[in-house]
N, C-alpha and C positions, 0 to 999 in steps of 0.2 A: 667562480674564481675571481672575477672582477670585484665582486662585493667584499670578499675577504681582503683583497689588496687595499681597497679604500679604508677598511677598518684598521689595517696595520699602519697606514699612512697617518690616520687620525691619532692612533696610539703613539706613533713616533713624535707627532706634533705635541701631544700632551706631555711626553717625556721631556722635550726641549723646553717647554714652558715651565715645567716643574724645576728643571735644572736652573733656569734663569731666576726662578723665585727663591731658591735656596742660596743664591749668590756664592757659589764656590770660588775658590781662588782661581786665578787665571790658568794656573798649571793643571789643576783638577778639571777645570772646565774644558780645557783642550783635550785632556785624556777622555773625558766623557763624550765629547763631540766626535773624537776619532772612533771611539767604540761604537757610537750610534751610526756613524757613516758606514763602518764595516758591517754592522748588522743589516743596514739598509741594502748594501751591495749584495750581501749573502741572500737576503730575502728576495731581492729582485731576480738574482740568478736562479734561486729556487723556483720562483714563479715562471721564469723563462723555461727552465728544464721541465717543469711540470706540464707547461703548455705543449712543449715538443713531444713529451710522453703521451699527452692526450691526443695530439694529432696523429702520432704513430699508432696509438691504440685504435683510433677511428679508422685509420687507413687499413690496419690489419683486420678490423671487424668488417669493413666493407668488402675486403678481398675474401674474407671467410664466408660472408653471405653469398658472394658471387660464386665461390667454389661450391657452396652447398646447393645453390640453384643449378649449377652445372651438373652436380652429382645427381640431383633429382631428374634433370633432363636426360642425363646419361642412363639412369635407371629406367626411365620411361622408354627410351630408345631401345635399351637392351630387352625390356619386357616385350615391346612390340616386335623386336627382332626374333626373340624366342618364340613368340606366338606365330610369326610368319614362318620361322624354321619348322616349328611343329606342324604347321599346316602343309608345308612343302613335303615333309616326311610322310605325313598322313596321305597326301595325294600320291606320292611315290609308291607307298605300300598298297594303296587301293589300285593304282595303275598296274603294279606288278601282279596283284591277285587277278584282276580282270584279264590281263594279257595271258597269264598262265592258263586260265580257264578257257580263253579263246583259242590259244594254240592247241590245247588238249582236244577241244571239240573239232577243230579243223583237221586234226590227225585221226579222228575217229574212222573216216572212210578207209584209211590205210590199215588200221588195226582190225576193223571188221573184215577186211579182205584177207588178212592173215588168218583170222579165226575161221573164215569160210574155207580157206585152203587146207587148214588142219582137218576140218570136218570132211572134206572131200577125200583126203588121203586115208583118214581113219575109216571112212565108209568102204573104200576099196580094200583096205587091209582086213576089214571085218569079214569080207567074203573069202579071204584066204587064211583066216585065223592067224593073221600076222600081228605084228606089234602095234600097240596103241600109243599115239603121241599126245602128250598132255600140253595143251596150249598154255595153261596157267603156270605150269612148271617151267616151260621153255622160254616164254616171253617175259624175261626179266632183264634188268640193266646189265647184269654180268654177261648174259648170252648175247645181248645187243652189242656190247663192246667187242665180243668175239667175232661178230659179223664184220666189223671193220677189217680184221685180219683176213677174213674170208673174201673180202673184195679184191685182195691182191692176187688171189689164186686164178689160174687159167680156168677156162670152162671145163677142160678135161680133169683138172685137179678137183674142181668143185663136185664133179659127179661121184668122186670117191669119198666125199664127206657125208656125215649123217644127214638124213632127209630133213629134220626140223630146221637146221641151219639153212639149207637150200630153199626151203619153203619161205622162210622169213626174208632171206636174201633176195629172192626173185621178186617178191611183192614190194620190198623197200626200193629196189632198183627201178621198178616200174613207176612207183609214185614219186620218187625223187626226180625221175626224168620229166614227169608231168609238171613238177614244181620248178624245174630248171635249177635245182639245188644239188650241190655235191652230196653224194650218198652218205659220206661221213658226217657232214653237217646235219643232214636229215636224221641220221641215227642219234646224234646228240640231242636234237629236239625231242625225239621219241623217248629217250632216256629221261628227260626232264618232264615228260608228259604227266599231268596229274589226272585225276578221275574226271570223267565226262561231267560237264556242268549243264543241267537241264534248264537253268535260267538263261544261259547263253543260247542254248539250243532253240529257245522260244522265239528269238528274233534274228539270230544270225542266219539260219537256214532260209528265212524269207528274203533277207538281204542278198544272199548268194543267188537265189532264184531270180531276183531283180537284175543282178549283174548278167546272168545267163541270157535274159531277154532284153538286155541293153536298156533297162530302166534306171540303172545306176552304174557306177564305175568302181573297180577294185580299189582305186586310190582314195575313194571316199570312206574307206572302212573306219579310219580313226575318228573322223568327224561324226560318222554314223553312231559309233559306240558312245562318244561323248554326249550326243543328244539323247541317246537311249538311257544312259546311266546317270545323266545330269552331273557330270564331273569332267575334269581336265585329265587327259591321258598323257603321262610323261613317258616318252619312249625315245630311245636312241635311234640314229639313222640306220645302224646295223640291224637292230631289232625290227625296225620298220620294214627294211628290205626282206627279212625272213618272213615277217607276217604277210606281206604282199605276195610272196612266193607261195605260201600255204593257201592263201585265198585263191590265187590263180590255179593252183593244183585242184582245189575243190570245184572251181568253176569248170575246168576242163573235164573233170570226172563227171559232173552233172550234165555237161553237154554230151559226153559220150553215152551216158545213160538215157538221155532224152532222145538222141538219135536212134538208139536201139529200140526204145519204146515206140517211137514213131514207125519204125520198120515193122515191129511186131503188130501194132494196131493196123497197119496197112495190110498185113498178111491176113488179119481176121476181119477186114472191113467188109461190110455188107455189099458194097458195090462190086466186090470181087466175085460174088456169086453170079450164076447165070441170069441173064436179063429176062425177067418173068413179068407178065402183066398180072399183078396181084388182084386186080379188080375181078378177074375171071376165075380166081381160085376159090376153094371152099371158105366159107365165112369163119373167121377167127377173131375174137375180141378178148384179150386177157383182161380180167377184172382188176382194176386198180383200187377202186373204193366202192362202198355201198352205203346206202342210207334209207331211211323210211320216211315217206312223205305222202300219206294217204295211199300207201302201197310200197312195194320194194323197188328201189332204184339201184342200178349199178353204173359205174362210169369207167371209161377206158378208151384206148385208141383202137380203131378197127385196123388190124394188121393185114387182113386179106379178105377178099370177097365183099359182099354187101348184105344188107338186111332190110326188111320191110316190116311195117306194122302188121301184126297178125302172124308173123313167121314163127313156126314151132322150132324151138331150140333145145339144146342139151347143155347143161353145165358140167364140164369135165374137170377132174376125173370122177366126180361123184355120180355122173350119169343121171342127173336130176332133170327131168323133162319139164320145160316151162314154155310160155308164150310171150312174145314181145307185144305189149299193148300200146306203148307210147315211145316216141323217139325225139330227143332234143339235141340239137347241135348249135353251139354258141347261144344257148338259152332260147333258141327258136324251135318251136314244135314243127317236126317234119314227118313225112310219110316213109322216108327211107334214109339210110346212111350207107356210105361206101368206104373203101380202102383209104386210109390216111386221116380220117376224120376222128376228132375227139368228141365222144357223145355220152349222153346219159340215157339209159334205156329203162323203162318201167316194165317189170316182169310180173307175170301171173303164175300162180301155183307154187310159189316159193316164199319162205319167210326170210326176213332180213338176217336172222341169226344163223341161217343155213349157208350163208355166203361168206367168203373171206377172200382177200387179195391173193392172186396167184392162180385162181380158177380161170378156165377159159370157156367162153360162150361159143358154141358151134351150132350150125344149122342142122336140125335133126334129119333133114332130107339129103344131106351131103355127107361126104366122108368126114368122120370125126377126127379130132386131133389125137396124136399118139400120146401115150403115157409111159412112164418107166421109173425105175429106181437104180438100175445098173446100166451104164452106158460108156461107150468109147468116145473119146474126144481128143481133139488137138488143143493143147494149152500152151500159152506163152507166158513166161514169168516176167512180170514188169518191174516189180519192186519188192525184193525180199533179200535180207542180208545173209541169211543162212541157206544151206542147201535143203532141198525138199526131197524126201524119200518116201518109200511105200509106207502107208499108214498115216500119212500127214493129214490132219483135219483142216477143214476150211468151211466157209459159208458160201453157198452157191446162190447167185442172183441171176435168174433166167426169166425173161420178160418181166412179169410182176410177181413172180414166185421167189420165195427165199427159203432155203433149206440147208441143213448141215450135211456135208459130204465128207468122204474119206477117200484118199488116193489108194485104190486097191492094188494097182500095179503100173509100172512104166513099161511101155512097149518099144518105142523107138525115139531117138532124137532126130530132129528135122532141121535142115537149113532153111530159115525163114525167108531167105532171099530167093532160093531156087526151088524149095519144096522137096529137095532130095533127102533121103534117109542117110544120116551120118553115123548112126550107131544103133545096134540092136540090143534090147534089154538093158538099158542103162541102169545103174544102181541109184542114181539121184539125178535131179534136175536143178539148175540154179538160175539166178537172175540173168536175163538176156537170152535164154534158151527156149526153144519150142520142142515139144514132145507129144507123142501120141500116148495116151494113158487111159486106164479104166477107172471110172469114178463110181462110187456107190453111196446112196443116201444113208446117213448115219442112223436115222430113226427106223426101227424095225417095221417092216411091212408098209412103210410110207411110199406113196407114188405121187409123182407130179406130172403136169403136162409138159411136153417138150416135143420138138420136131427136129428132123435132120436139117442141118444148116443148108445143104444143097437144095432142099425143097422149100423151106420157110426160114430164110436167114434171120428174120426178126425174132423168130421163136426158137432158133437153134444156136444163137450166139449167147454167151453168158460171161459173167465175171466171177472170180473167186476173191473173197476177202478174208483177212485175218487181223485180229486186233483193231478192227475198225477201219482198215485201209485196204484198198484194192491191191492185190498182189499178182493177179493173173487174169488174162482174157482167154476165152476158148470158144470152140464150136463143136456141137454134137455131130459125130460122123456115123455112129451106129448105136441103136438102142438094143441092149442085150436082154433085159428082162424088166 
């Protein structure tokens, strides 16, 4: 711009020189000069206006660039905000899913109890050819909502309503009381309950057990889940309160079950048997394991009596006569062994393949152990969600023997605290109850070694398992065949 202005000034100077050279009249010279002055003024003004326009343009351009930068920053902030929002939404959805599954699992104890109540009433109705109640049909959101109205009725009015509603109502009231939650609120959570989540089951049950034994606190449940799932749990104060109530409900339920199991175990405890000096009793050693090492060896604990090197023995129930040639206790060779010792015995006159765990070694010169396949026993149900009725299969574990058994019949129900009979010929038995029953080995013509609990408690007490877990403990009171 400055360069062009200088060029114009030079041009004006040339024009003035030219005018002087042509020597115009004074009048014309004045006119030309006036014209030149006006052109100069207009040109100068034009340059001034152009400079102002240039300044304005630069200012607008600077503002434009600033606005563009601000827009870029705003877009980046919005993108970051969107990403953060999406992350929060994702965490909220994940939290909701985890909490729904957790609530569902924590309500399982209540639902299982309702199922078992249905089984009980259906089993009783079966004996009278009465109506069958369908849990799947009755346990639905519609019927659960009806239970809310059922809560308003008096106890007398409730008796006149249909049994399914009363079954569900009674169980819900019992569990809502354990949770310190209003029954209506408890029903709302049951309505929202989704299917049981086995992934949650894998670690929550262990945490609940830790709370029962004071290794953890109920209030740590959220941080515990966050550590397990490697995420942040977003939960309202109201939902936290409900969750803690459900956790405490399960803890109380587990504590009640634990107390019942302790009482049942106490009822079947070996120390409750008559005080007997087992060193003076006939020799009994259940075979736990066997191996071959320049001869046949068997291992196990001596449950009664004693044995010496050279003692003639009998392997029961096979009635295989053998002789003990070596005795080892704590890897030390000895001449004898006695009650309570874990030993390895070398046997003569028997092959390794003729021996299996569950057989019992007896002194051939003493009374041999008893054998049987059908026997009466007192059994206490420790952990089983359904009812157990006649024909129920289980796995019997008695001393070192394992065999399939079937519940042949139920004889009486017994109060495990007093030992008194509370019911004759019950239709079923359930968790927390003790009964006298007849058991029969499942495999035809199979017999195993067993003793009466009152004579040999270690060989007369047993457990029953199902699905890989212990469901009952028992003691043999009579061998029938």
